[in-house]
All heavy atoms as an XYZ file, in Angstrom:
1000
protein
N     145.975     92.386    133.234
C     145.538     91.059    132.942
C     145.690     90.201    134.169
O     146.736     90.142    134.761
C     146.325     90.513    131.733
C     145.804     89.230    131.193
S     146.701     88.581    129.800
C     146.093     89.579    128.425
N     144.671     89.485    134.546
C     144.687     88.644    135.737
C     145.513     87.381    135.434
O     145.774     87.048    134.328
C     143.267     88.284    136.178
O     142.748     87.428    135.186
C     142.402     89.446    136.370
N     145.801     86.677    136.501
C     146.517     85.404    136.342
C     145.740     84.397    135.503
O     146.323     83.678    134.715
C     146.824     84.806    137.717
C     147.981     85.488    138.376
O     148.774     86.188    137.807
N     148.063     85.383    139.724
N     144.419     84.405    135.730
C     143.584     83.444    135.006
C     143.595     83.776    133.528
O     143.757     82.907    132.709
C     142.172     83.453    135.509
C     141.312     82.433    134.937
C     139.959     82.261    135.630
C     139.167     81.136    135.156
N     137.951     80.984    135.857
N     143.522     85.053    133.115
C     143.628     85.443    131.743
C     144.999     85.134    131.138
O     145.069     84.642    130.043
C     143.293     86.932    131.555
C     141.863     87.319    131.555
C     141.717     88.845    131.429
C     141.148     86.635    130.387
N     146.060     85.377    131.932
C     147.379     85.044    131.452
C     147.514     83.526    131.214
O     148.112     83.122    130.231
C     148.494     85.488    132.492
C     148.636     86.990    132.450
C     149.692     87.366    133.502
C     149.807     88.836    133.643
N     150.731     89.261    134.684
N     146.968     82.767    132.123
C     147.071     81.320    132.057
C     146.319     80.800    130.775
O     146.840     79.959    130.039
C     146.440     80.655    133.301
C     146.594     79.204    133.362
C     146.018     78.570    134.653
O     145.120     79.249    135.317
N     146.472     77.465    135.016
N     145.103     81.397    130.601
C     144.321     81.010    129.432
C     145.076     81.404    128.100
O     145.111     80.653    127.119
C     142.914     81.601    129.460
C     142.114     80.998    130.612
C     142.214     81.435    128.131
C     140.762     81.703    130.863
N     145.612     82.598    128.133
C     146.424     83.108    126.961
C     147.603     82.222    126.706
O     147.850     81.888    125.543
C     146.791     84.555    127.187
C     147.286     85.200    125.941
O     146.741     84.987    124.868
N     148.292     85.978    126.049
N     148.325     81.799    127.721
C     149.459     80.944    127.591
C     148.997     79.572    126.975
O     149.706     79.002    126.137
C     150.195     80.688    128.884
C     151.004     81.925    129.356
O     151.240     82.802    128.484
N     151.325     82.019    130.565
N     147.901     79.048    127.500
C     147.353     77.786    126.970
C     147.054     77.939    125.422
O     147.343     77.022    124.676
C     146.089     77.415    127.745
O     146.446     77.265    129.114
C     145.493     76.141    127.271
N     146.451     79.075    125.135
C     146.116     79.280    123.661
C     147.427     79.277    122.813
O     147.439     78.716    121.765
C     145.437     80.669    123.478
C     143.883     80.613    123.640
C     143.311     82.002    123.641
C     143.289     79.831    122.569
N     148.385     79.966    123.333
C     149.667     79.992    122.566
C     150.264     78.594    122.452
O     150.763     78.257    121.398
C     150.673     80.947    123.284
C     150.279     82.383    123.121
C     151.184     83.331    123.962
O     152.058     82.820    124.732
N     151.053     84.638    123.766
N     150.208     77.867    123.498
C     150.741     76.461    123.439
C     149.900     75.629    122.447
O     150.570     74.826    121.716
C     150.697     75.732    124.841
C     151.652     76.378    125.812
O     152.571     77.113    125.457
O     151.464     76.157    127.047
N     148.603     75.784    122.485
C     147.810     75.050    121.537
C     148.041     75.373    120.095
O     148.122     74.582    119.232
C     146.326     75.237    121.859
C     145.804     74.557    123.143
C     144.419     75.122    123.505
C     145.788     73.038    122.955
N     148.237     76.665    119.870
C     148.517     77.095    118.470
C     149.834     76.605    118.000
O     150.046     76.245    116.833
C     148.363     78.628    118.396
C     146.996     79.082    118.450
C     146.806     80.632    118.593
O     147.805     81.372    118.678
O     145.668     81.038    118.590
N     150.831     76.591    118.905
C     152.148     76.024    118.547
C     152.005     74.497    118.245
O     152.580     74.003    117.253
C     153.110     76.240    119.715
C     154.573     75.769    119.489
C     155.188     76.581    118.325
C     155.376     76.064    120.739
N     151.276     73.799    119.033
C     151.044     72.365    118.854
C     150.330     72.119    117.507
O     150.659     71.217    116.784
C     150.311     71.733    120.013
C     150.119     70.259    119.892
C     151.405     69.441    119.944
O     152.327     69.945    120.465
O     151.411     68.373    119.325
N     149.297     72.934    117.218
C     148.615     72.845    115.949
C     149.597     73.030    114.795
O     149.532     72.320    113.828
C     147.489     73.884    115.913
C     146.658     73.892    114.636
C     145.989     72.523    114.420
C     145.658     75.063    114.677
N     150.461     74.004    114.866
C     151.379     74.303    113.822
C     152.361     73.058    113.640
O     152.611     72.663    112.485
C     152.230     75.564    114.163
O     153.199     75.783    113.206
N     152.818     72.531    114.698
C     153.687     71.313    114.631
C     152.998     70.169    114.001
O     153.550     69.441    113.101
C     154.146     70.919    116.008
C     155.283     71.728    116.562
C     155.833     71.170    117.784
N     156.370     72.185    118.671
C     156.084     72.380    119.932
N     155.202     71.601    120.542
N     156.654     73.359    120.611
N     151.791     69.918    114.369
C     150.963     68.846    113.854
C     150.694     69.006    112.389
O     150.838     68.032    111.608
C     149.650     68.717    114.667
O     149.944     68.582    116.051
C     148.850     67.501    114.153
N     150.366     70.213    112.021
C     150.137     70.527    110.610
C     151.415     70.285    109.767
O     151.331     69.713    108.662
C     149.691     71.951    110.458
C     149.025     72.272    109.121
C     148.573     73.705    109.106
C     147.237     73.762    109.859
N     146.560     75.081    109.676
N     152.547     70.664    110.321
C     153.784     70.494    109.547
C     154.115     68.982    109.362
O     154.551     68.515    108.312
C     154.959     71.162    110.302
C     155.583     72.273    109.452
C     156.798     72.893    110.207
N     156.285     73.758    111.259
C     156.647     73.640    112.578
N     157.576     72.804    112.919
N     156.159     74.416    113.477
N     153.855     68.186    110.447
C     154.099     66.749    110.350
C     153.208     66.151    109.303
O     153.647     65.295    108.529
C     153.809     66.096    111.723
C     154.841     66.338    112.778
C     154.465     65.622    114.036
C     155.332     65.983    115.203
N     154.883     65.371    116.438
N     151.943     66.561    109.258
C     150.952     66.040    108.294
C     151.399     66.346    106.899
O     151.374     65.543    105.979
C     149.599     66.544    108.575
C     148.536     65.969    107.634
C     147.157     66.573    107.883
N     147.122     68.010    107.977
C     147.168     68.853    106.983
N     147.287     68.404    105.745
N     147.143     70.132    107.182
N     151.875     67.607    106.685
C     152.278     68.021    105.377
C     153.524     67.259    104.947
O     153.631     66.906    103.706
C     152.580     69.505    105.408
C     151.317     70.355    105.452
C     151.565     71.829    105.736
O     152.755     72.185    106.050
O     150.573     72.602    105.726
N     154.437     66.975    105.899
C     155.647     66.178    105.525
C     155.226     64.770    105.126
O     155.799     64.200    104.184
C     156.574     66.122    106.765
C     157.313     67.442    106.986
O     157.258     68.340    106.154
O     157.893     67.604    108.123
N     154.298     64.211    105.820
C     153.792     62.864    105.477
C     153.071     62.810    104.155
O     153.197     61.851    103.397
C     152.955     62.283    106.603
C     153.648     61.907    107.865
C     152.675     61.616    108.954
C     154.507     60.607    107.539
N     152.398     63.928    103.842
C     151.733     63.976    102.563
C     152.815     64.009    101.406
O     152.546     63.466    100.379
C     150.818     65.220    102.438
C     149.572     64.991    103.239
C     148.713     66.323    103.410
O     149.230     67.377    103.038
O     147.577     66.173    103.840
N     153.926     64.633    101.695
C     155.037     64.566    100.694
C     155.572     63.159    100.529
O     155.932     62.811     99.440
C     156.155     65.548    101.139
C     155.838     67.029    100.912
C     156.977     67.928    101.283
O     158.146     67.536    101.087
O     156.705     69.053    101.743
N     155.663     62.454    101.692
C     156.116     61.021    101.587
C     155.193     60.217    100.733
O     155.601     59.429     99.855
C     156.239     60.408    103.013
C     156.416     58.901    102.980
C     157.351     61.079    103.772
N     153.822     60.465    100.950
C     152.856     59.764    100.143
C     153.007     60.109     98.680
O     153.013     59.160     97.820
C     151.430     60.098    100.631
C     150.364     59.285    100.016
O     150.513     58.038     99.928
O     149.390     59.876     99.629
N     153.169     61.301     98.362
C     153.378     61.777     96.956
C     154.672     61.152     96.364
O     154.701     60.664     95.257
C     153.501     63.279     96.878
O     152.260     63.823     97.365
C     153.674     63.773     95.404
N     155.714     61.116     97.184
C     156.977     60.476     96.763
C     156.804     59.050     96.491
O     157.354     58.533     95.529
C     158.047     60.745     97.906
C     159.368     60.189     97.478
C     160.223     60.757     96.538
C     159.838     59.022     98.138
C     161.413     60.279     96.202
C     161.051     58.468     97.795
C     161.922     59.141     96.843
N     155.974     58.370     97.245
C     155.637     56.926     97.004
C     155.068     56.726     95.637
O     155.404     55.836     94.931
N     154.077     57.553     95.292
C     153.487     57.463     93.936
C     154.450     57.676     92.854
O     154.518     56.958     91.858
C     152.265     58.457     93.775
C     151.036     58.024     94.500
C     150.625     58.766     95.639
C     150.319     56.859     94.173
C     149.491     58.434     96.298
C     149.202     56.527     94.843
C     148.771     57.281     95.959
O     147.601     56.886     96.643
N     155.344     58.713     93.023
C     156.316     59.055     92.026
C     157.309     57.879     91.863
O     157.635     57.500     90.796
C     157.088     60.268     92.423
O     156.141     61.349     92.643
C     158.056     60.712     91.419
N     157.746     57.357     93.054
C     158.676     56.232     93.063
C     158.102     54.986     92.327
O     158.758     54.329     91.547
C     159.137     55.880     94.498
O     159.706     57.080     95.060
C     160.151     54.813     94.498
N     156.835     54.715     92.638
C     156.182     53.529     92.076
C     156.124     53.733     90.518
O     156.394     52.768     89.763
C     154.757     53.405     92.537
C     154.087     52.155     92.006
C     152.648     52.044     92.300
N     152.232     52.767     93.455
C     151.648     52.224     94.489
N     151.252     50.947     94.390
N     151.244     52.909     95.551
N     155.836     54.888     90.017
C     155.779     55.138     88.565
C     157.126     54.934     87.969
O     157.299     54.347     86.877
C     155.226     56.541     88.253
C     153.758     56.582     88.521
O     153.062     55.650     88.494
N     153.260     57.859     88.759
N     158.184     55.453     88.641
C     159.560     55.290     88.164
C     159.958     53.818     88.086
O     160.612     53.384     87.191
C     160.546     56.096     88.972
C     160.480     57.624     88.751
C     161.406     58.334     89.668
C     161.303     59.872     89.434
N     162.228     60.602     90.278
N     159.599     53.084     89.149
C     159.865     51.677     89.204
C     159.151     50.904     88.107
O     159.725     50.015     87.436
C     159.469     51.061     90.548
S     160.621     51.500     91.852
N     157.887     51.295     87.850
C     157.131     50.599     86.810
C     157.807     50.785     85.441
O     158.018     49.867     84.663
C     155.671     51.221     86.660
C     154.801     50.809     87.784
O     155.157     49.859     88.557
O     153.708     51.344     87.916
N     158.262     52.059     85.241
C     158.954     52.327     83.943
C     160.322     51.599     83.881
O     160.645     51.113     82.775
C     159.173     53.866     83.815
C     157.843     54.607     83.622
O     156.895     53.989     83.115
N     157.898     55.858     83.986
N     161.062     51.624     84.989
C     162.337     50.905     84.941
C     162.196     49.450     84.703
O     162.884     48.889     83.813
C     163.015     51.133     86.284
C     164.331     50.376     86.511
C     165.440     50.860     85.536
C     164.824     50.446     87.935
N     161.260     48.772     85.391
C     161.051     47.346     85.173
C     160.606     47.083     83.749
O     160.910     46.046     83.185
C     160.116     46.763     86.206
C     160.794     46.581     87.544
C     160.356     47.270     88.678
C     161.831     45.598     87.717
C     161.011     47.091     89.955
C     162.394     45.397     88.919
C     162.050     46.203     90.046
N     159.728     47.877     83.233
C     159.269     47.786     81.812
C     160.426     47.850     80.882
O     160.550     47.057     79.927
C     158.200     48.745     81.550
N     161.307     48.809     81.073
C     162.504     49.011     80.189
C     163.385     47.766     80.266
O     163.919     47.259     79.291
C     163.270     50.253     80.544
C     162.538     51.482     80.066
C     163.434     52.745     80.363
O     164.686     52.684     80.297
O     162.782     53.744     80.634
N     163.691     47.295     81.503
C     164.535     46.139     81.729
C     163.875     44.935     81.070
O     164.617     44.169     80.334
C     164.798     45.866     83.231
C     165.596     46.990     83.811
C     165.464     44.538     83.398
C     165.781     46.953     85.298
N     162.620     44.739     81.233
C     161.967     43.568     80.673
C     161.994     43.638     79.095
O     162.030     42.522     78.506
C     160.472     43.531     81.119
N     162.034     44.758     78.593
C     161.987     44.899     77.091
C     163.368     44.355     76.541
O     163.405     43.690     75.501
C     161.843     46.365     76.697
C     161.988     46.615     75.196
N     160.968     46.190     74.360
C     162.956     47.154     74.497
C     161.302     46.531     73.138
N     162.531     47.102     73.201
N     164.426     44.542     77.325
C     165.744     44.126     76.808
C     166.176     42.751     77.391
O     167.052     42.106     76.808
C     166.829     45.157     77.140
C     166.646     46.419     76.461
C     166.146     47.553     77.079
C     166.900     46.539     75.080
C     165.989     48.770     76.433
C     166.716     47.715     74.374
C     166.246     48.806     75.031
N     165.688     42.413     78.467
C     166.106     41.157     79.169
C     165.061     40.087     79.095
O     164.073     40.161     79.718
C     166.387     41.537     80.608
C     167.219     40.553     81.442
C     167.992     39.554     80.891
C     167.362     40.504     82.841
N     168.600     38.903     81.905
C     168.179     39.440     83.128
C     166.830     41.204     83.865
C     168.621     39.135     84.396
C     167.235     40.931     85.158
C     168.079     39.837     85.410
N     165.293     39.136     78.252
C     164.271     38.082     77.914
C     164.650     36.805     78.574
O     165.750     36.623     79.126
C     164.231     37.849     76.409
C     163.979     39.065     75.552
C     162.535     39.540     75.647
C     162.323     40.729     74.706
N     161.238     41.568     75.076
N     163.730     35.884     78.686
C     164.011     34.564     79.261
C     163.160     34.307     80.560
O     162.780     35.216     81.202
N     163.024     33.027     80.870
C     162.221     32.700     82.024
C     162.834     33.158     83.352
O     162.186     33.672     84.250
C     162.045     31.124     82.120
C     161.134     30.645     80.967
O     160.334     31.442     80.442
O     161.167     29.408     80.726
N     164.144     32.984     83.465
C     164.845     33.331     84.724
C     164.691     34.869     84.910
O     164.461     35.349     85.973
C     166.331     32.933     84.701
O     166.331     31.581     84.482
C     167.007     33.297     85.985
N     164.928     35.589     83.816
C     164.839     37.037     83.845
C     163.436     37.476     84.204
O     163.239     38.362     85.062
C     165.288     37.657     82.514
N     162.472     36.863     83.681
C     161.068     37.211     83.912
C     160.689     36.975     85.388
O     160.127     37.807     86.022
C     160.111     36.383     82.993
O     160.451     36.677     81.609
C     158.693     36.713     83.245
N     161.149     35.805     85.861
C     160.877     35.533     87.295
C     161.567     36.520     88.218
O     160.953     37.031     89.148
C     161.342     34.082     87.664
C     160.363     33.005     87.355
C     160.642     31.704     88.053
N     162.007     31.221     87.773
C     162.369     30.538     86.694
N     161.496     30.215     85.778
N     163.622     30.106     86.525
N     162.812     36.816     87.917
C     163.565     37.782     88.689
C     162.859     39.142     88.659
O     162.678     39.796     89.682
C     165.024     37.914     88.177
C     165.759     38.984     88.849
C     166.236     38.818     90.163
C     165.928     40.244     88.270
C     166.964     39.859     90.797
C     166.664     41.254     88.866
C     167.167     41.038     90.153
N     162.515     39.623     87.443
C     161.834     40.903     87.395
C     160.509     40.936     88.052
O     160.176     41.927     88.759
C     161.627     41.277     85.904
C     162.975     41.659     85.157
C     162.624     41.844     83.683
C     163.547     42.945     85.682
N     159.729     39.891     87.921
C     158.425     39.781     88.593
C     158.596     39.829     90.153
O     157.912     40.551     90.867
C     157.654     38.602     88.237
C     157.084     38.695     86.825
O     156.952     39.807     86.345
N     156.687     37.571     86.225
N     159.598     39.011     90.623
C     159.806     39.013     92.137
C     160.300     40.400     92.592
O     159.883     40.879     93.616
C     160.845     37.940     92.500
C     160.214     36.551     92.338
O     158.984     36.368     92.286
N     161.105     35.557     92.208
N     161.203     40.997     91.828
C     161.756     42.270     92.216
C     160.720     43.328     92.185
O     160.608     44.234     93.106
C     162.880     42.720     91.251
O     163.956     41.790     91.382
N     159.803     43.268     91.153
C     158.763     44.285     91.036
C     157.779     44.135     92.192
O     157.395     45.090     92.784
C     158.025     44.133     89.694
C     156.865     45.063     89.601
C     157.025     46.364     89.257
C     155.555     44.563     89.791
C     155.946     47.209     89.243
C     154.486     45.392     89.711
C     154.672     46.764     89.524
O     153.571     47.607     89.439
N     157.394     42.894     92.516
C     156.458     42.685     93.582
C     157.022     43.103     94.941
O     156.316     43.678     95.679
C     156.073     41.208     93.617
C     155.089     40.750     92.489
C     154.912     39.291     92.390
O     155.312     38.518     93.316
O     154.304     38.855     91.410
N     158.287     42.774     95.137
C     158.927     43.191     96.369
C     158.964     44.751     96.515
O     158.640     45.326     97.560
C     160.363     42.596     96.462
C     160.996     42.876     97.793
O     160.343     42.600     98.808
O     162.188     43.275     97.817
N     159.357     45.411     95.399
C     159.406     46.841     95.378
C     158.032     47.487     95.631
O     157.852     48.404     96.374
C     160.030     47.364     94.087
O     161.346     46.795     93.919
C     160.205     48.823     94.042
N     157.053     46.960     94.918
C     155.656     47.431     94.988
C     155.126     47.264     96.448
O     154.457     48.203     96.981
C     154.749     46.762     94.013
N     155.455     46.099     97.056
C     154.989     45.839     98.397
C     155.586     46.897     99.367
O     154.858     47.373    100.221
C     155.402     44.387     98.835
C     155.082     44.091    100.303
C     153.839     43.770    100.657
C     156.115     44.193    101.221
C     153.516     43.518    101.999
C     155.810     43.912    102.526
C     154.551     43.591    102.901
N     156.885     47.151     99.211
C     157.554     48.116    100.160
C     156.997     49.510     99.897
O     156.734     50.234    100.929
C     159.049     48.075     99.916
C     159.687     46.819    100.487
C     161.111     46.780    100.098
C     161.750     45.461    100.589
N     163.130     45.337    100.221
N     156.751     49.913     98.723
C     156.197     51.240     98.457
C     154.725     51.327     98.981
O     154.435     52.334     99.606
C     156.229     51.580     96.937
C     157.683     51.798     96.521
C     155.452     52.821     96.638
C     157.868     51.883     94.995
N     153.955     50.263     98.769
C     152.579     50.246     99.274
C     152.581     50.360    100.799
O     151.745     51.108    101.397
C     151.881     48.989     98.825
C     151.501     49.040     97.404
O     151.465     50.072     96.739
N     151.219     47.856     96.823
N     153.465     49.657    101.452
C     153.600     49.685    102.909
C     153.953     51.119    103.343
O     153.366     51.653    104.270
C     154.546     48.708    103.407
C     154.597     48.622    104.941
C     155.558     47.556    105.443
C     155.673     47.450    106.892
N     155.371     48.612    107.739
N     154.906     51.717    102.709
C     155.266     53.102    103.060
C     154.084     54.036    102.900
O     153.812     54.818    103.832
C     156.446     53.600    102.119
C     156.830     55.002    102.247
C     157.590     55.279    103.484
C     157.678     55.374    100.997
N     153.395     53.910    101.815
C     152.253     54.803    101.563
C     151.144     54.495    102.591
O     150.506     55.443    103.084
C     151.702     54.604    100.180
C     152.622     55.335     99.144
C     152.036     55.126     97.738
O     152.038     54.049     97.249
N     151.652     56.213     97.197
N     150.897     53.270    102.828
C     149.827     52.880    103.842
C     150.126     53.444    105.222
O     149.301     54.089    105.858
C     149.668     51.392    103.856
C     148.493     50.908    104.667
C     148.243     49.382    104.596
N     149.453     48.612    104.806
C     150.107     47.880    103.842
N     149.707     47.877    102.684
N     151.197     47.204    104.163
N     151.417     53.294    105.648
C     151.795     53.807    106.961
C     151.700     55.294    106.983
O     151.232     55.897    107.991
C     153.191     53.340    107.217
C     153.363     51.836    107.559
O     152.344     51.217    107.669
O     154.510     51.358    107.574
N     152.179     55.949    105.904
C     152.115     57.434    105.883
C     150.635     57.874    105.891
O     150.331     58.819    106.595
C     152.766     57.933    104.612
N     149.772     57.217    105.165
C     148.350     57.606    105.160
C     147.732     57.479    106.494
O     146.898     58.313    106.908
C     147.589     56.860    104.034
C     146.229     57.291    103.878
C     145.968     58.514    103.252
C     145.127     56.555    104.319
C     144.691     59.034    103.050
C     143.881     57.086    104.180
C     143.605     58.329    103.551
O     142.344     58.779    103.368
N     148.009     56.339    107.239
C     147.460     56.171    108.548
C     147.959     57.269    109.430
O     147.193     57.797    110.281
C     147.904     54.777    109.101
C     147.167     53.645    108.444
C     147.682     52.302    108.934
O     148.757     52.194    109.524
N     146.888     51.207    108.640
N     149.207     57.656    109.386
C     149.716     58.740    110.209
C     149.073     60.065    109.839
O     148.792     60.882    110.697
C     151.240     58.759    110.120
C     151.933     57.604    110.814
C     153.422     57.679    110.606
O     154.090     58.719    110.444
N     154.081     56.524    110.570
N     148.814     60.279    108.567
C     148.179     61.485    108.097
C     146.785     61.596    108.691
O     146.367     62.627    109.184
C     148.126     61.529    106.511
C     149.526     61.784    105.951
C     147.130     62.643    106.011
C     149.578     61.600    104.421
N     146.053     60.450    108.709
C     144.722     60.396    109.234
C     144.752     60.746    110.689
O     143.931     61.498    111.240
C     144.019     59.083    108.945
C     143.516     58.833    107.574
C     142.933     57.496    107.396
O     143.193     56.563    108.195
O     142.093     57.391    106.495
N     145.740     60.131    111.381
C     145.840     60.334    112.879
C     146.144     61.885    113.166
O     145.571     62.431    114.023
C     146.931     59.480    113.448
C     147.323     59.781    114.828
N     146.498     59.376    115.894
C     148.326     60.395    115.436
C     147.038     59.805    117.059
N     148.149     60.394    116.762
N     147.093     62.406    112.356
C     147.476     63.803    112.577
C     146.284     64.749    112.247
O     146.119     65.814    112.909
C     148.701     64.176    111.759
C     149.997     63.486    112.322
C     151.143     63.738    111.266
C     150.377     64.049    113.682
N     145.546     64.403    111.202
C     144.371     65.214    110.860
C     143.329     65.240    112.010
O     142.754     66.259    112.312
C     143.813     64.741    109.570
N     143.162     64.112    112.636
C     142.265     63.994    113.784
C     142.837     64.797    114.922
O     142.089     65.503    115.603
C     142.089     62.541    114.210
C     141.138     62.330    115.406
C     139.728     62.792    115.129
O     139.282     62.757    113.959
O     139.089     63.235    116.085
N     144.154     64.722    115.174
C     144.775     65.555    116.195
C     144.515     67.057    115.940
O     144.260     67.813    116.866
C     146.248     65.249    116.324
C     146.570     63.892    116.973
C     146.085     63.820    118.395
O     146.350     64.716    119.213
O     145.383     62.837    118.742
N     144.740     67.453    114.714
C     144.445     68.874    114.315
C     143.052     69.289    114.641
O     142.826     70.335    115.194
C     144.715     69.083    112.800
C     146.116     69.176    112.428
C     146.318     69.456    110.882
O     145.677     70.390    110.396
O     147.077     68.710    110.307
N     142.079     68.428    114.347
C     140.671     68.784    114.627
C     140.471     68.929    116.152
O     139.756     69.894    116.605
C     139.712     67.692    114.032
C     139.531     67.819    112.569
C     138.406     66.835    112.109
N     138.737     65.485    112.091
C     139.450     64.809    111.169
N     139.869     65.473    110.114
N     139.739     63.532    111.334
N     141.007     68.017    116.918
C     140.866     68.110    118.349
C     141.548     69.346    118.907
O     140.957     70.033    119.745
C     141.521     66.865    119.041
C     140.795     65.594    118.829
C     141.500     64.437    119.484
C     140.819     63.115    119.259
N     141.590     62.002    119.785
N     142.713     69.747    118.411
C     143.416     70.953    118.875
C     142.596     72.184    118.456
O     142.480     73.018    119.279
C     144.835     70.970    118.316
C     145.737     69.838    118.899
C     145.486     72.337    118.579
C     147.054     69.672    118.213
N     142.076     72.172    117.256
C     141.269     73.371    116.870
C     140.022     73.517    117.768
O     139.682     74.640    118.149
C     140.846     73.201    115.413
C     141.975     73.451    114.393
C     141.537     73.232    112.954
C     142.696     73.386    112.014
N     142.276     73.137    110.600
N     139.430     72.382    118.110
C     138.256     72.407    118.949
C     138.677     72.979    120.323
O     137.950     73.809    120.938
C     137.643     71.049    119.130
O     137.262     70.611    117.761
C     136.454     71.036    120.056
N     139.755     72.485    120.836
C     140.260     72.956    122.153
C     140.618     74.446    122.048
O     140.331     75.176    123.065
C     141.529     72.139    122.603
O     141.151     70.758    122.609
C     142.002     72.515    123.961
N     141.223     74.821    120.991
C     141.520     76.298    120.820
C     140.231     77.123    120.839
O     140.175     78.138    121.548
C     142.295     76.548    119.507
C     143.751     76.046    119.640
C     142.272     78.049    119.119
C     144.511     76.108    118.317
N     139.223     76.678    120.090
C     137.934     77.438    120.111
C     137.388     77.501    121.515
O     136.889     78.576    121.946
C     136.971     76.807    119.130
C     137.392     76.976    117.707
O     138.144     77.904    117.363
N     136.895     76.074    116.839
N     137.375     76.427    122.215
C     136.858     76.388    123.586
C     137.645     77.284    124.484
O     137.072     78.005    125.282
C     136.864     74.878    124.133
O     136.154     74.089    123.263
C     136.257     74.823    125.537
N     138.957     77.220    124.366
C     139.770     78.076    125.166
C     139.616     79.577    124.904
O     139.583     80.379    125.790
C     141.240     77.660    125.005
O     141.422     76.226    125.240
C     142.181     78.401    125.975
N     139.415     79.873    123.628
C     139.185     81.316    123.223
C     137.850     81.747    123.824
O     137.786     82.867    124.337
C     139.180     81.418    121.697
C     140.544     81.404    121.082
C     140.460     81.453    119.579
O     139.420     81.131    118.965
O     141.506     81.800    118.936
N     136.888     80.884    123.823
C     135.535     81.217    124.477
C     135.750     81.507    125.963
O     135.211     82.453    126.503
C     134.532     80.119    124.273
C     134.080     79.980    122.815
O     134.263     80.962    122.029
O     133.486     78.917    122.475
N     136.504     80.652    126.548
C     136.755     80.868    128.014
C     137.520     82.166    128.271
O     137.197     82.888    129.220
C     137.668     79.730    128.584
C     136.972     78.419    128.762
C     138.010     77.345    129.177
C     135.920     78.475    129.830
N     138.439     82.507    127.381
C     139.231     83.751    127.535
C     138.312     84.989    127.439
O     138.349     85.846    128.260
C     140.263     83.821    126.435
C     141.128     85.076    126.454
C     142.205     85.190    127.287
C     140.792     86.151    125.660
C     143.013     86.293    127.284
C     141.506     87.311    125.644
C     142.648     87.416    126.477
O     143.427     88.572    126.497
N     137.454     84.952    126.428
C     136.498     86.104    126.288
C     135.481     86.181    127.370
O     135.101     87.249    127.724
C     135.882     86.028    124.910
C     136.918     86.332    123.803
C     137.244     85.366    122.839
C     137.609     87.580    123.796
C     138.228     85.658    121.877
C     138.602     87.780    122.847
C     138.907     86.865    121.870
O     139.873     87.171    120.919
N     135.055     85.003    127.841
C     134.057     84.998    128.974
C     134.719     85.608    130.234
O     134.123     86.391    130.951
C     133.627     83.553    129.245
C     132.608     83.011    128.253
C     132.318     81.581    128.495
O     132.721     80.963    129.513
N     131.607     80.964    127.563
N     135.952     85.219    130.455
C     136.680     85.727    131.586
C     136.930     87.181    131.467
O     136.788     87.962    132.449
C     138.012     84.953    131.801
C     138.832     85.408    132.968
C     138.180     85.166    134.382
O     137.240     84.381    134.451
O     138.636     85.742    135.312
N     137.285     87.591    130.250
C     137.535     89.043    130.025
C     136.255     89.822    130.288
O     136.268     90.892    130.873
C     138.034     89.258    128.642
C     138.802     90.507    128.441
C     139.536     90.466    127.081
C     140.450     91.683    127.003
N     141.184     91.698    125.804
N     135.202     89.271    129.784
C     133.809     89.971    129.922
C     133.508     89.999    131.410
O     133.058     91.106    131.885
C     132.803     89.200    129.238
C     131.453     89.810    129.233
C     130.426     88.968    128.399
C     129.030     89.491    128.585
N     128.045     88.722    127.840
N     133.720     88.972    132.114
C     133.452     88.929    133.548
C     134.243     89.971    134.292
O     133.734     90.697    135.154
C     133.716     87.526    134.140
C     133.243     87.344    135.579
C     133.730     86.068    136.189
N     135.176     85.967    136.274
C     135.906     86.511    137.305
N     135.311     87.298    138.191
N     137.189     86.351    137.379
N     135.512     90.121    133.970
C     136.353     91.115    134.616
C     135.932     92.539    134.307
O     135.941     93.414    135.203
C     137.766     90.903    134.177
C     138.497     89.654    134.736
C     139.895     89.512    134.155
C     138.610     89.765    136.237
N     135.477     92.786    133.083
C     135.036     94.067    132.761
C     133.721     94.430    133.453
O     133.545     95.620    133.909
C     134.764     94.154    131.165
C     135.942     94.276    130.334
C     135.544     94.201    128.831
C     136.688     95.576    130.565
N     132.821     93.365    133.637
C     131.630     93.610    134.384
C     131.900     93.933    135.869
O     131.234     94.733    136.466
C     130.685     92.414    134.214
C     130.061     92.327    132.830
C     129.265     91.007    132.636
O     129.303     90.131    133.550
O     128.658     90.897    131.565
N     132.922     93.287    136.397
C     133.323     93.476    137.802
C     133.872     94.873    137.980
O     133.635     95.569    138.985
C     134.401     92.459    138.242
C     133.745     91.138    138.590
C     134.872     90.150    139.044
O     136.034     90.578    139.271
O     134.530     88.967    139.317
N     134.616     95.342    136.993
C     135.206     96.714    137.049
C     134.158     97.792    136.922
O     134.289     98.886    137.538
C     136.222     96.869    135.922
C     137.497     96.133    136.167
O     137.679     95.646    137.280
O     138.291     95.917    135.180
N     133.071     97.490    136.312
C     131.990     98.557    136.132
C     131.103     98.442    137.373
O     130.644     98.893    138.139
C     131.160     98.247    134.914
C     132.027     98.576    133.632
O     132.922     99.342    133.712
N     131.630     97.913    132.557
């Protein structure tokens, strides 16, 4: 194997490793997004239960403010996670394209070397 083929092969390995890392990060963020939905549902249920037992204007204002604050934070967490998921998905596409191009270069170089040997 020539130096050029080794270099292309090493590049491919690096790209595949980077693709794997990026995919893992995206999957972790998808779990964060799912956790946000689960947490929001639990909060909805908790505030509904508290409101059922805790009556009065002060309690209602407190519960509404607490609920809005909690919902805002969960929404922000999910929005940030989703933006990062989109960014990582784009990175995955770019890496896959680069892998395909690099594989083509590898096979072209290999073919060229075989033709030279013949």
